[in-house]
C-alpha positions in Angstrom: 0.0 0.0 0.0 1.3 3.5 -0.8 2.3 5.4 2.3 -0.2 8.1 1.5 -3.2 5.8 1.2 -4.0 5.9 5.0 -2.4 9.2 5.7 -4.3 12.4 6.5 -1.6 14.3 4.7 -1.8 15.0 1.0 0.3 12.9 -1.4 3.5 14.6 -2.3 6.1 14.2 -5.1 9.2 12.9 -3.4 11.2 12.8 -6.6 10.6 16.5 -7.1 11.8 17.3 -3.6 15.0 15.2 -4.1 15.7 16.8 -7.4 15.6 20.3 -5.9 17.5 19.1 -2.8 20.2 17.6 -5.1 20.5 20.9 -7.0 20.9 22.7 -3.6 23.7 20.2 -2.7 25.4 20.9 -6.1 25.5 24.6 -5.4 26.9 24.1 -1.9 29.5 21.7 -3.3 30.5 24.4 -5.8 30.7 27.0 -3.1 32.8 24.8 -0.9 35.2 24.0 -3.7 35.5 27.6 -4.6 36.3 28.6 -1.0 39.0 25.9 -0.9 40.6 27.1 -4.1 40.4 30.7 -2.8 42.3 29.6 0.3 44.9 27.9 -1.9 45.1 31.0 -4.1 46.1 33.1 -1.2 49.4 31.3 -1.1 49.6 30.2 -4.7 49.4 33.0 -7.3 49.1 30.6 -10.2 45.8 29.3 -8.9 44.0 32.6 -9.2 42.9 32.0 -12.8 41.1 28.8 -11.8 39.5 30.5 -8.9 38.1 33.3 -11.1 36.9 30.8 -13.7 35.1 28.8 -11.1 33.4 31.9 -9.8 32.1 32.7 -13.2 30.7 29.2 -13.7 29.2 29.3 -10.3 27.4 32.6 -10.9 26.1 31.3 -14.2 24.8 28.2 -12.6 23.0 30.3 -9.9 21.4 32.5 -12.5 20.1 29.8 -14.8 18.9 27.2 -12.3 15.3 28.3 -12.2 14.2 25.5 -9.8 16.7 26.5 -7.1 16.0 30.2 -7.6 12.3 29.6 -7.3 12.8 27.6 -4.2 14.9 30.3 -2.5 12.7 33.2 -3.7 9.7 31.6 -2.1 11.7 30.6 1.0 13.1 34.0 1.5 9.7 35.7 1.1 7.8 33.4 3.5 10.3 32.6 6.3 9.2 35.4 8.6 9.3 35.6 12.3 5.5 35.1 12.4 5.7 32.0 10.3 8.5 30.5 12.4 6.7 31.2 15.7 3.6 29.6 14.3 5.3 26.5 12.9 7.2 25.9 16.2 3.9 26.1 18.1 2.4 23.5 15.7 5.5 21.3 16.2 5.0 21.4 20.0 1.4 20.5 19.8 1.4 17.9 16.9 2.7 14.4 16.7 2.9 13.5 13.0 3.8 9.9 13.4 5.4 7.4 15.9 8.1 5.0 14.7 11.6 3.9 15.3 14.6 5.6 13.5 15.0 2.7 11.1 11.3 2.7 10.3 11.6 6.4 9.6 14.5 5.6 7.2 12.4 3.0 5.4 9.4 5.4 5.3 11.5 8.1 3.7 12.9 5.5 1.3 9.4 4.4 0.3 8.2 7.9 -0.3 11.1 8.7 -2.7 11.2 5.3 -4.4 7.5 5.3 -5.1 7.7 8.7 -6.7 10.8 7.8 -8.7 11.3 4.1 -9.1 14.2 4.6 -11.5 16.3 6.6 -9.0 19.9 5.4 -8.9 20.3 5.8 -5.1 17.8 5.3 -2.4 17.5 7.4 0.7 18.8 4.7 3.0 21.8 4.1 0.8 22.7 7.8 0.9 22.4 7.9 4.7 24.5 4.8 5.1 27.0 6.3 2.7 27.5 9.3 4.9 27.8 7.1 8.0 30.2 4.6 6.4 32.5 7.4 5.2 32.8 8.6 8.8 33.3 5.0 10.0 36.1 4.5 7.5 37.8 7.6 8.8 37.6 6.5 12.4 35.0 9.0 13.5 33.3 8.2 16.9 30.1 6.2 17.0 27.9 9.2 17.9 29.1 10.9 14.7 28.4 7.8 12.6 24.9 7.7 13.8 24.5 11.4 13.1 25.5 10.8 9.5 22.9 8.0 9.4 20.0 10.1 10.5 20.9 13.7 9.4 18.4 13.8 6.5 15.4 12.2 8.3 13.9 15.6 8.7 12.8 15.4 5.1 9.9 13.4 6.4 8.4 16.8 7.2 7.6 17.2 3.5 5.1 14.4 3.7 3.7 15.3 7.1 2.2 18.8 6.8 5.0 21.0 5.4 3.8 24.0 3.3 6.0 23.0 0.4 9.6 22.4 -0.5 10.6 25.8 0.7 10.2 25.0 4.4 11.9 21.6 4.0 15.1 22.0 2.0 17.6 24.8 1.2 20.1 26.8 3.2 18.9 28.2 6.5 19.4 31.6 8.1 18.3 33.5 11.3 14.9 35.3 11.3 14.3 38.3 13.6 17.4 40.2 12.7 18.9 41.8 9.6 19.4 39.4 6.7 23.1 38.9 5.7 24.3 39.4 2.2 26.0 36.0 2.6 22.6 34.3 2.1 22.3 32.8 -1.4 20.3 35.0 -3.7 20.4 37.8 -1.1 18.4 40.2 -3.4 15.3 38.0 -2.9 15.2 38.8 0.8 13.7 42.2 0.0 10.4 40.3 -0.6 10.3 39.2 3.0 7.8 41.4 5.1 10.4 41.5 7.9 13.0 43.1 5.6 11.6 46.6 6.3 10.3 46.0 9.8 12.4 48.1 12.3 11.9 45.5 15.0 13.7 42.9 12.9 15.9 44.6 10.4 18.7 45.8 12.6 22.0 43.9 13.0 20.9 42.2 16.3 17.1 42.5 15.9 15.3 40.7 18.7 18.5 39.2 20.0 21.6 40.3 21.9 25.3 40.1 20.8 26.9 36.9 22.1 23.5 35.4 23.1 24.5 32.1 21.6 23.1 30.2 18.6 20.9 28.1 20.9 18.8 31.3 21.3 18.6 32.2 17.6 15.5 31.2 15.7 16.7 29.7 12.4 14.5 29.4 9.3 12.3 26.3 9.5 13.4 23.3 7.5 14.3 19.6 7.6 17.3 20.2 9.8 15.7 22.6 12.3 12.7 20.2 12.5 14.9 17.1 13.1 17.0 18.9 15.7 13.8 19.6 17.8 12.7 16.0 17.3 16.0 14.5 18.6 17.1 17.0 21.3 14.7 15.5 23.9 14.4 12.0 22.4 18.0 10.8 22.0 21.3 10.5 23.8 23.1 12.4 21.0 25.8 14.8 22.3 25.6 18.5 21.7 28.0 18.3 18.8 25.8 15.8 17.0 22.7 18.0 17.6 24.7 21.0 16.2 25.6 19.0 13.1 22.0 18.2 12.5 20.7 21.7 13.2 23.4 23.8 11.4 24.4 21.6 8.5 22.3 23.8 6.1 23.3 27.1 7.8 25.9 27.9 5.1 26.0 31.6 5.7 27.4 30.8 9.2 29.7 27.8 8.8 31.0 28.6 5.3 30.6 32.3 4.9 31.4 33.6 8.4 28.1 35.5 8.8 26.3 36.0 12.1 29.4 35.3 14.2 28.5 38.2 16.6 25.7 36.0 18.0 28.2 33.3 19.0 29.1 32.4 22.6 31.9 30.3 23.9 30.1 27.0 23.2 29.4 27.9 19.6 33.0 28.0 18.6 33.3 24.3 19.4 30.0 23.6 17.7 31.1 25.4 14.6 34.2 23.2 14.3 32.0 20.2 14.7 29.7 21.3 11.9 32.7 22.0 9.6 34.0 18.5 10.4 30.6 17.0 9.4 29.9 19.0 6.3 32.3 17.2 3.8 30.7 13.8 4.7 27.3 15.2 3.8 28.4 16.9 0.6 30.9 14.4 -0.9 29.8 11.0 0.3 27.3 10.5 -2.6 30.1 9.7 -5.0 31.3 6.7 -2.9 30.6 3.1 -3.6 26.9 2.1 -3.0 26.7 0.2 0.3 24.9 -3.1 0.9 22.0 -2.1 3.2 21.3 -5.7 4.4 24.9 -6.4 5.3 25.3 -3.2 7.2 21.8 -3.1 8.8 22.8 -5.1 12.0 25.6 -2.7 12.8 23.5 0.4 12.4 20.5 -1.1 14.3 22.9 -1.6 17.2 24.2 2.0 16.8 20.6 3.4 16.7 19.7 1.5 19.9 22.7 3.0 21.6 21.7 6.6 21.0 17.9 6.1 20.8 17.1 3.8 23.8 13.4 4.7 23.9 13.1 3.0 20.5 9.9 4.7 19.3 10.3 8.4 18.4 7.4 10.9 18.2 7.8 12.7 14.9 
């Protein structure tokens, strides 16, 4: 039976979500590669030509990718303080489903596979790829399980999200001035908060050094999953930071919003930077055998999710 057959939520096109999500990943891979080449160019004059060439290609890609542009334009116009307060209240008062972590992985896998039966890589395979890359590099068990679960927030798309714009894409703080480090920054002008004097100053409704824990980030699959797991798992703070901030590219890649950081955040930032390459680059690795690896990851899940059934 299709997962939507008995669900009160409308049927959604999982393949369309993954296509846009993959485009977003492509852009972020390009940005990360450009930043790495820029760093090399600082000490290698001969590399400057390649850096400039890549920048040109990147800008062209941004301008011609209408699907990604449309996603971000809608996201930037609708991710207001009012929307974020409303959706967080809905989160606190709504249980969308109850299932184990592995069942959630299978559920997401089914959604995507039913929409796109010819897809070359399933959701479970991608999640295990990320975890296996960390395992090969000797990362701790808590980080491996973080790689395994980091995209499960995409379930939100099938459980009452408004659209793709409040599920995938880079995240940013609301309630303060929007940084020009946000992708497609010109589209932020369509956000009603852009001209609101309560929200459009540097610090807005926050205080300098207040800590990222106290900042309201735009709602999406990572913010949602962070709130699901922070009270229903034994994941350490670094793991929760990896989940919450892995799409916060203006911060961990572009250096924006650092004036909100407290002492703890410096350690969390390094953790997110350590996690990010495994998210972006693991898709090119060898496709893992889910059945062979399942016992290992079920044990890992039990270690960090001892209550078994999670309220989503």
